[in-house]
KETIKE-402593 format. One record per atom (N, C-alpha, C): residue number from 0; x, y, z; residue in one letter; chain. Coordinates in Angstrom, 3 decimals. Layout:
REM KETIKE-402593
{NUM, {X, Y, Z}, "A", "A"}
...
END
This chain:
REM KETIKE-402593
{0, {141.151, 104.768, 80.640}, "X", "A"}
{0, {139.980, 104.913, 82.061}, "X", "A"}
{0, {138.869, 104.934, 81.653}, "X", "A"}
{1, {138.179, 104.264, 82.731}, "X", "A"}
{1, {136.649, 105.032, 82.925}, "X", "A"}
{1, {136.487, 105.591, 84.303}, "X", "A"}
{2, {135.572, 106.464, 84.317}, "X", "A"}
{2, {135.376, 107.285, 85.454}, "X", "A"}
{2, {135.036, 106.402, 86.723}, "X", "A"}
{3, {134.936, 104.992, 86.525}, "X", "A"}
{3, {134.537, 104.141, 87.953}, "X", "A"}
{3, {136.331, 103.547, 87.959}, "X", "A"}
{4, {136.659, 103.587, 87.370}, "X", "A"}
{4, {138.553, 103.053, 87.267}, "X", "A"}
{4, {138.884, 103.895, 88.545}, "X", "A"}
{5, {138.100, 105.224, 88.685}, "X", "A"}
{5, {139.228, 105.575, 89.659}, "X", "A"}
{5, {138.568, 105.486, 91.339}, "X", "A"}
{6, {137.246, 104.577, 91.144}, "X", "A"}
{6, {137.467, 103.843, 92.419}, "X", "A"}
{6, {137.772, 102.600, 92.849}, "X", "A"}
{7, {138.757, 101.571, 91.893}, "X", "A"}
{7, {139.523, 100.616, 92.773}, "X", "A"}
{7, {140.520, 100.842, 92.986}, "X", "A"}
{8, {140.346, 99.997, 94.366}, "X", "A"}
{8, {141.266, 100.223, 95.475}, "X", "A"}
{8, {141.352, 101.047, 96.357}, "X", "A"}
{9, {140.140, 101.965, 96.314}, "X", "A"}
{9, {139.929, 102.833, 97.540}, "X", "A"}
{9, {138.447, 102.800, 97.884}, "X", "A"}
{10, {139.141, 102.733, 98.908}, "X", "A"}
{10, {138.013, 102.320, 100.847}, "X", "A"}
{10, {137.028, 103.752, 100.204}, "X", "A"}
{11, {135.654, 103.615, 100.108}, "X", "A"}
{11, {134.811, 104.914, 100.003}, "X", "A"}
{11, {133.755, 104.529, 100.406}, "X", "A"}
{12, {132.692, 105.617, 101.179}, "X", "A"}
{12, {131.050, 105.580, 101.569}, "X", "A"}
{12, {130.527, 105.510, 101.328}, "X", "A"}
{13, {129.350, 104.725, 100.801}, "X", "A"}
{13, {128.274, 104.679, 100.030}, "X", "A"}
{13, {127.633, 105.422, 99.960}, "X", "A"}
{14, {127.057, 105.536, 101.002}, "X", "A"}
{14, {126.094, 106.727, 101.292}, "X", "A"}
{14, {126.616, 108.217, 100.483}, "X", "A"}
{15, {127.635, 108.412, 100.830}, "X", "A"}
{15, {128.358, 109.983, 100.042}, "X", "A"}
{15, {128.606, 109.800, 98.622}, "X", "A"}
{16, {128.591, 108.735, 97.824}, "X", "A"}
{16, {128.909, 108.488, 96.569}, "X", "A"}
{16, {127.399, 108.837, 95.700}, "X", "A"}
{17, {126.383, 109.454, 96.474}, "X", "A"}
{17, {125.640, 109.894, 95.241}, "X", "A"}
{17, {124.512, 110.857, 96.717}, "X", "A"}
{18, {124.240, 112.168, 95.934}, "X", "A"}
{18, {123.575, 113.082, 97.068}, "X", "A"}
{18, {122.098, 113.331, 96.566}, "X", "A"}
{19, {121.410, 113.566, 97.469}, "X", "A"}
{19, {120.141, 113.806, 97.467}, "X", "A"}
{19, {119.461, 115.333, 96.449}, "X", "A"}
{20, {118.627, 115.381, 95.293}, "X", "A"}
{20, {118.619, 116.764, 94.824}, "X", "A"}
{20, {116.954, 116.109, 94.262}, "X", "A"}
{21, {116.653, 117.509, 94.503}, "X", "A"}
{21, {115.111, 117.740, 94.759}, "X", "A"}
{21, {114.246, 117.350, 93.895}, "X", "A"}
{22, {112.813, 116.604, 93.643}, "X", "A"}
{22, {112.356, 116.050, 92.423}, "X", "A"}
{22, {112.693, 115.406, 91.640}, "X", "A"}
{23, {113.901, 114.085, 92.301}, "X", "A"}
{23, {114.534, 113.018, 91.426}, "X", "A"}
{23, {115.333, 112.430, 91.874}, "X", "A"}
{24, {115.750, 111.383, 90.663}, "X", "A"}
{24, {116.514, 110.252, 91.630}, "X", "A"}
{24, {117.625, 110.438, 91.022}, "X", "A"}
{25, {118.537, 110.231, 91.597}, "X", "A"}
{25, {120.310, 110.034, 91.228}, "X", "A"}
{25, {121.067, 109.099, 91.294}, "X", "A"}
{26, {121.782, 108.536, 90.184}, "X", "A"}
{26, {122.167, 107.382, 90.374}, "X", "A"}
{26, {123.810, 107.363, 90.539}, "X", "A"}
{27, {124.794, 106.406, 90.737}, "X", "A"}
{27, {126.134, 106.002, 89.879}, "X", "A"}
{27, {126.359, 104.777, 90.022}, "X", "A"}
{28, {126.452, 104.800, 88.736}, "X", "A"}
{28, {126.884, 102.497, 88.324}, "X", "A"}
{28, {128.310, 102.920, 89.044}, "X", "A"}
{29, {128.745, 101.883, 89.774}, "X", "A"}
{29, {129.930, 101.487, 90.241}, "X", "A"}
{29, {130.687, 100.437, 89.793}, "X", "A"}
{30, {129.843, 99.404, 89.145}, "X", "A"}
{30, {130.561, 98.526, 88.610}, "X", "A"}
{30, {129.514, 97.651, 87.756}, "X", "A"}
{31, {130.352, 97.385, 86.671}, "X", "A"}
{31, {129.025, 97.138, 85.125}, "X", "A"}
{31, {130.045, 96.141, 84.324}, "X", "A"}
{32, {129.466, 94.644, 84.899}, "X", "A"}
{32, {129.528, 93.446, 83.775}, "X", "A"}
{32, {128.600, 92.916, 83.426}, "X", "A"}
{33, {128.965, 92.265, 82.660}, "X", "A"}
{33, {128.054, 90.836, 81.544}, "X", "A"}
{33, {127.107, 90.489, 82.782}, "X", "A"}
{34, {128.188, 89.762, 83.781}, "X", "A"}
{34, {126.738, 89.301, 84.787}, "X", "A"}
{34, {126.125, 90.020, 85.805}, "X", "A"}
{35, {126.475, 91.359, 85.875}, "X", "A"}
{35, {125.724, 92.151, 86.918}, "X", "A"}
{35, {126.194, 93.401, 87.044}, "X", "A"}
{36, {125.626, 93.820, 88.033}, "X", "A"}
{36, {126.211, 95.926, 88.193}, "X", "A"}
{36, {125.583, 95.890, 89.904}, "X", "A"}
{37, {126.327, 96.754, 90.060}, "X", "A"}
{37, {126.181, 97.008, 91.294}, "X", "A"}
{37, {125.823, 99.242, 90.965}, "X", "A"}
{38, {124.889, 100.184, 92.214}, "X", "A"}
{38, {124.456, 101.077, 91.324}, "X", "A"}
{38, {124.346, 101.744, 92.833}, "X", "A"}
{39, {124.718, 102.949, 93.132}, "X", "A"}
{39, {124.233, 103.806, 94.320}, "X", "A"}
{39, {123.147, 104.674, 93.646}, "X", "A"}
{40, {121.949, 104.981, 94.694}, "X", "A"}
{40, {120.734, 105.445, 94.441}, "X", "A"}
{40, {120.337, 106.821, 95.311}, "X", "A"}
{41, {119.931, 107.848, 95.424}, "X", "A"}
{41, {119.242, 108.998, 95.926}, "X", "A"}
{41, {118.156, 109.292, 95.639}, "X", "A"}
{42, {117.027, 109.097, 96.142}, "X", "A"}
{42, {115.970, 109.310, 95.705}, "X", "A"}
{42, {115.058, 110.101, 96.420}, "X", "A"}
{43, {114.476, 111.401, 95.856}, "X", "A"}
{43, {114.208, 112.208, 96.954}, "X", "A"}
{43, {112.899, 111.713, 97.073}, "X", "A"}
{44, {111.680, 112.333, 98.295}, "X", "A"}
{44, {110.748, 111.925, 98.293}, "X", "A"}
{44, {109.831, 112.063, 97.388}, "X", "A"}
{45, {108.972, 111.196, 97.567}, "X", "A"}
{45, {107.742, 110.854, 96.214}, "X", "A"}
{45, {108.313, 110.651, 94.852}, "X", "A"}
{46, {109.406, 110.139, 94.956}, "X", "A"}
{46, {110.054, 109.611, 93.460}, "X", "A"}
{46, {109.450, 108.351, 93.666}, "X", "A"}
{47, {109.872, 107.452, 92.502}, "X", "A"}
{47, {110.365, 105.753, 92.677}, "X", "A"}
{47, {110.260, 105.439, 91.198}, "X", "A"}
{48, {110.101, 103.758, 91.260}, "X", "A"}
{48, {110.578, 103.709, 90.032}, "X", "A"}
{48, {108.978, 102.754, 89.626}, "X", "A"}
{49, {108.943, 102.778, 88.939}, "X", "A"}
{49, {107.278, 101.837, 88.678}, "X", "A"}
{49, {107.542, 100.563, 88.515}, "X", "A"}
{50, {106.358, 99.658, 88.226}, "X", "A"}
{50, {106.648, 97.944, 88.002}, "X", "A"}
{50, {107.074, 97.894, 87.201}, "X", "A"}
{51, {108.111, 96.907, 86.863}, "X", "A"}
{51, {108.712, 96.482, 86.182}, "X", "A"}
{51, {109.669, 95.034, 86.609}, "X", "A"}
{52, {109.817, 94.638, 85.530}, "X", "A"}
{52, {110.540, 93.059, 86.235}, "X", "A"}
{52, {112.165, 93.033, 85.334}, "X", "A"}
{53, {113.285, 92.591, 85.627}, "X", "A"}
{53, {114.148, 92.688, 85.061}, "X", "A"}
{53, {114.919, 90.747, 85.054}, "X", "A"}
{54, {115.635, 90.667, 83.764}, "X", "A"}
{54, {116.482, 89.123, 84.211}, "X", "A"}
{54, {117.555, 89.066, 85.180}, "X", "A"}
{55, {117.389, 89.901, 86.387}, "X", "A"}
{55, {118.650, 89.735, 87.489}, "X", "A"}
{55, {117.876, 89.404, 88.682}, "X", "A"}
{56, {118.446, 88.580, 89.432}, "X", "A"}
{56, {118.232, 88.855, 90.799}, "X", "A"}
{56, {119.013, 89.882, 91.107}, "X", "A"}
{57, {118.069, 90.675, 92.154}, "X", "A"}
{57, {118.492, 91.665, 92.664}, "X", "A"}
{57, {118.649, 92.106, 94.158}, "X", "A"}
{58, {119.417, 92.583, 95.227}, "X", "A"}
{58, {119.623, 93.136, 95.996}, "X", "A"}
{58, {119.508, 94.152, 95.906}, "X", "A"}
{59, {118.370, 94.922, 97.194}, "X", "A"}
{59, {118.605, 95.985, 97.581}, "X", "A"}
{59, {118.852, 96.629, 98.994}, "X", "A"}
{60, {120.265, 97.255, 99.684}, "X", "A"}
{60, {120.802, 97.751, 100.794}, "X", "A"}
{60, {119.878, 99.198, 100.926}, "X", "A"}
{61, {119.381, 98.884, 102.192}, "X", "A"}
{61, {119.096, 100.991, 102.293}, "X", "A"}
{61, {119.831, 101.515, 102.840}, "X", "A"}
{62, {120.839, 102.764, 102.412}, "X", "A"}
{62, {121.658, 103.029, 102.766}, "X", "A"}
{62, {121.711, 104.511, 104.025}, "X", "A"}
{63, {120.362, 104.903, 103.701}, "X", "A"}
{63, {119.863, 106.127, 104.199}, "X", "A"}
{63, {118.262, 105.766, 104.461}, "X", "A"}
{64, {117.813, 106.217, 105.482}, "X", "A"}
{64, {115.744, 106.572, 104.853}, "X", "A"}
{64, {114.979, 105.079, 104.742}, "X", "A"}
{65, {114.239, 105.231, 104.343}, "X", "A"}
{65, {113.523, 103.930, 104.244}, "X", "A"}
{65, {112.723, 104.172, 102.920}, "X", "A"}
{66, {112.772, 102.955, 102.560}, "X", "A"}
{66, {111.973, 102.370, 101.325}, "X", "A"}
{66, {111.337, 101.282, 101.048}, "X", "A"}
{67, {109.680, 101.851, 100.387}, "X", "A"}
{67, {108.550, 100.864, 99.820}, "X", "A"}
{67, {108.585, 100.312, 99.010}, "X", "A"}
{68, {109.117, 98.725, 99.338}, "X", "A"}
{68, {109.652, 97.909, 97.520}, "X", "A"}
{68, {108.744, 96.736, 97.604}, "X", "A"}
{69, {107.907, 96.742, 96.299}, "X", "A"}
{69, {106.938, 96.140, 96.138}, "X", "A"}
{69, {107.132, 94.648, 95.509}, "X", "A"}
{70, {107.112, 93.759, 95.561}, "X", "A"}
{70, {107.480, 92.720, 95.268}, "X", "A"}
{70, {106.255, 91.554, 95.165}, "X", "A"}
{71, {106.018, 91.579, 93.900}, "X", "A"}
{71, {104.480, 91.018, 93.488}, "X", "A"}
{71, {103.438, 91.560, 94.211}, "X", "A"}
{72, {103.319, 92.437, 94.420}, "X", "A"}
{72, {102.674, 93.066, 94.570}, "X", "A"}
{72, {102.568, 93.363, 96.656}, "X", "A"}
{73, {103.617, 92.672, 96.908}, "X", "A"}
{73, {102.989, 93.009, 98.383}, "X", "A"}
{73, {104.200, 93.955, 98.846}, "X", "A"}
{74, {104.591, 94.737, 99.619}, "X", "A"}
{74, {104.781, 95.894, 100.213}, "X", "A"}
{74, {105.805, 95.476, 101.357}, "X", "A"}
{75, {106.913, 96.194, 101.152}, "X", "A"}
{75, {107.716, 95.685, 102.397}, "X", "A"}
{75, {108.342, 97.238, 102.570}, "X", "A"}
{76, {108.582, 97.181, 103.961}, "X", "A"}
{76, {109.231, 98.284, 104.290}, "X", "A"}
{76, {110.551, 98.312, 104.467}, "X", "A"}
{77, {111.945, 98.966, 104.108}, "X", "A"}
{77, {112.901, 98.266, 104.042}, "X", "A"}
{77, {113.895, 99.072, 104.113}, "X", "A"}
{78, {114.222, 99.581, 105.372}, "X", "A"}
{78, {114.588, 100.818, 106.221}, "X", "A"}
{78, {116.728, 100.776, 106.534}, "X", "A"}
{79, {117.660, 102.138, 106.899}, "X", "A"}
{79, {118.797, 102.135, 107.000}, "X", "A"}
{79, {119.926, 100.651, 107.175}, "X", "A"}
{80, {120.037, 100.210, 106.972}, "X", "A"}
{80, {120.379, 98.820, 107.361}, "X", "A"}
{80, {120.529, 97.594, 107.179}, "X", "A"}
{81, {119.231, 97.702, 106.070}, "X", "A"}
{81, {118.115, 96.229, 105.883}, "X", "A"}
{81, {118.575, 96.324, 104.659}, "X", "A"}
{82, {118.460, 95.171, 104.153}, "X", "A"}
{82, {117.697, 94.880, 102.437}, "X", "A"}
{82, {117.201, 93.738, 102.546}, "X", "A"}
{83, {116.442, 93.549, 101.021}, "X", "A"}
{83, {115.457, 92.588, 101.250}, "X", "A"}
{83, {116.410, 92.506, 99.286}, "X", "A"}
{84, {116.131, 91.061, 99.030}, "X", "A"}
{84, {116.208, 90.381, 97.635}, "X", "A"}
{84, {114.879, 90.370, 96.575}, "X", "A"}
{85, {114.995, 90.602, 95.166}, "X", "A"}
{85, {114.111, 91.029, 94.391}, "X", "A"}
{85, {114.392, 89.551, 93.335}, "X", "A"}
{86, {113.667, 88.555, 93.197}, "X", "A"}
{86, {113.789, 87.518, 92.376}, "X", "A"}
{86, {114.059, 87.947, 91.149}, "X", "A"}
{87, {114.935, 87.272, 90.242}, "X", "A"}
{87, {114.424, 87.878, 88.838}, "X", "A"}
{87, {113.367, 87.244, 88.221}, "X", "A"}
{88, {112.281, 88.662, 87.571}, "X", "A"}
{88, {111.786, 88.234, 86.545}, "X", "A"}
{88, {109.909, 88.492, 87.222}, "X", "A"}
{89, {110.396, 88.558, 88.566}, "X", "A"}
{89, {109.010, 89.316, 89.274}, "X", "A"}
{89, {108.687, 90.592, 89.020}, "X", "A"}
{90, {107.401, 91.127, 89.137}, "X", "A"}
{90, {107.487, 92.232, 88.910}, "X", "A"}
{90, {107.961, 93.100, 90.229}, "X", "A"}
{91, {108.151, 94.103, 90.350}, "X", "A"}
{91, {108.322, 94.738, 91.680}, "X", "A"}
{91, {108.834, 96.289, 91.781}, "X", "A"}
{92, {108.652, 97.409, 92.578}, "X", "A"}
{92, {108.375, 98.672, 92.193}, "X", "A"}
{92, {108.838, 99.363, 93.436}, "X", "A"}
{93, {110.054, 100.489, 93.414}, "X", "A"}
{93, {110.019, 101.045, 94.151}, "X", "A"}
{93, {109.426, 102.841, 94.880}, "X", "A"}
{94, {109.280, 102.887, 95.659}, "X", "A"}
{94, {108.765, 104.452, 96.531}, "X", "A"}
{94, {109.247, 105.222, 97.726}, "X", "A"}
{95, {109.486, 106.036, 96.948}, "X", "A"}
{95, {110.132, 106.999, 98.464}, "X", "A"}
{95, {109.228, 107.680, 99.644}, "X", "A"}
{96, {108.451, 107.038, 100.209}, "X", "A"}
{96, {107.662, 107.504, 100.957}, "X", "A"}
{96, {108.330, 109.177, 101.728}, "X", "A"}
{97, {109.250, 108.549, 102.207}, "X", "A"}
{97, {110.548, 109.809, 102.832}, "X", "A"}
{97, {111.653, 109.371, 101.581}, "X", "A"}
{98, {112.928, 110.729, 101.569}, "X", "A"}
{98, {113.502, 110.439, 100.787}, "X", "A"}
{98, {114.543, 109.069, 101.125}, "X", "A"}
{99, {115.284, 108.293, 100.402}, "X", "A"}
{99, {116.444, 107.504, 100.859}, "X", "A"}
{99, {116.964, 107.129, 99.617}, "X", "A"}
{100, {118.613, 106.463, 100.295}, "X", "A"}
{100, {119.903, 106.083, 99.587}, "X", "A"}
{100, {119.412, 104.502, 99.386}, "X", "A"}
{101, {119.740, 104.110, 98.486}, "X", "A"}
{101, {120.076, 102.739, 98.306}, "X", "A"}
{101, {121.502, 102.064, 97.335}, "X", "A"}
{102, {121.659, 100.799, 97.565}, "X", "A"}
{102, {122.705, 100.304, 96.852}, "X", "A"}
{102, {121.728, 99.087, 96.046}, "X", "A"}
{103, {121.834, 99.129, 94.645}, "X", "A"}
{103, {121.471, 97.707, 94.532}, "X", "A"}
{103, {122.177, 96.817, 93.399}, "X", "A"}
{104, {122.393, 95.234, 93.068}, "X", "A"}
{104, {123.283, 94.950, 93.377}, "X", "A"}
{104, {122.421, 93.986, 92.488}, "X", "A"}
{105, {122.870, 93.719, 90.947}, "X", "A"}
{105, {121.830, 93.094, 90.063}, "X", "A"}
{105, {122.884, 92.207, 89.643}, "X", "A"}
{106, {122.580, 90.615, 90.053}, "X", "A"}
{106, {123.581, 89.913, 89.278}, "X", "A"}
{106, {122.375, 88.802, 88.164}, "X", "A"}
{107, {122.708, 88.735, 87.234}, "X", "A"}
{107, {122.377, 87.654, 86.148}, "X", "A"}
{107, {122.385, 85.886, 86.440}, "X", "A"}
{108, {121.193, 85.966, 86.793}, "X", "A"}
{108, {120.888, 84.308, 87.302}, "X", "A"}
{108, {120.813, 83.216, 86.304}, "X", "A"}
END
């Protein structure tokens, strides 16, 4: 039995799966399959992920706060309750001007 097996068949609040921690990014992977993953993150203010690409289409759903998400150099402010899709193999980055929580769903194209 894996840690994520305990999540199967249970209704949970995504925002409560990770807690903010000073000066860092916290993550919890919920699903990991060959075709993709689902992970929840908490970013402290000032943290981020530098520009990179991935072989997956990725959907970011903001659960709390506001994220600055750059896709191919273009900035997007994504707020609590909103989502954005980052296409596979296109450079993207995330910045926490304020702390935020998000769910990341990656699906191999």
